[in-house]
N, C-alpha and C positions, 0 to 999 in steps of 0.2 A: 123124491130126495130133497137135499138141503137147498139146491139150485132153485128147484121148482117153488119152494116155499118162499125163498128171497124175491123171486120175480113178482109175486103177488104183493109184496110189500113196497115196490119201487113206483115213483111217480113216472106215468107213461111218457111224459115230456122230458123231463131233465134226470130221469133215471135216479134221482135222490130218494132217500127212504122216506116213507110217508110215516109221520109221527103217530104214536099211539092213540088210541081212543081214551075217553074218560073211564070207561069200563075196564079196559086193559090196565090202565094205572091203578086204579081202586082195586082190582083183583091181585096185582103185584104187591101193593103196599100191605094188603090183607094177608098175603102168604107170608111176607116177612115179619109182620107182628105176631102170626100164629107161630112161626119158627122160633122166635124168640120165647115163647111161652112155654115151648114142648122141649121134651128131652131128646136127644140124639138118638135114643133107644126106640123112641115112639116112631110105628111104621108111618104115620101121618107126616111126621117131620119131613120125611124124604119126598112125600107127595108136595108139600108146600115148597121145598128146596129146588125141586125140578120146575115149579111153575116160575119161581124168580130166574132159575137159569135160562129158561125158555123166553122170557121177557128180555134178559140182558142179552140173548143172542140175537135176538130180533131187532133191537133197538140199541144195544151196547150198554156198558157199564157206566159210561159217562153221558148218559141221555140228558139232554140240556133242559127239560121242562117243557117244551114244545108239545102241543098235543092237538088232535082233531076234536073239536066240540060239535056235539050234535044238539041242536036247539030248534024247535018249531019246524022239525021236519027238513032242515036244512043243515049242510055241513059246512062249517067255518074251517077253511084252509089257512095255513100260515101265509103271510104276506109274499114271502118268495115263491109260492107256488103261482100266485096270481100274476106276479111280474114275469115268471117262465111262459106264461100262456100270452103275453103281450108281445 
C-alpha cells in the first residue's frame, strides 16, 4: 500500500524524503509536456496525468528542485544528508 511505498523514499537516518533522480524528473517533465499537446479525450492524456500525479504524490507539488545526481557510478546526495550522517 501507500505506507510501504513511502518507506522506500525516506532517508534511513533522518526519515526525510529522498529527492527524485534526474530520470524521474525528466519523465515528469515529459509527461507534463505531452499533456499540454494532447486532448483531454485522448486515452494517453490520462496516462501522462497519472504519471504527474504519482510524482507529485511522492515528492509534493511544491518540490524545491533538489535531486539525486548519478554520475560516474556514484550518487551525489544533498548536503543535508551528509550532515545527518555526521
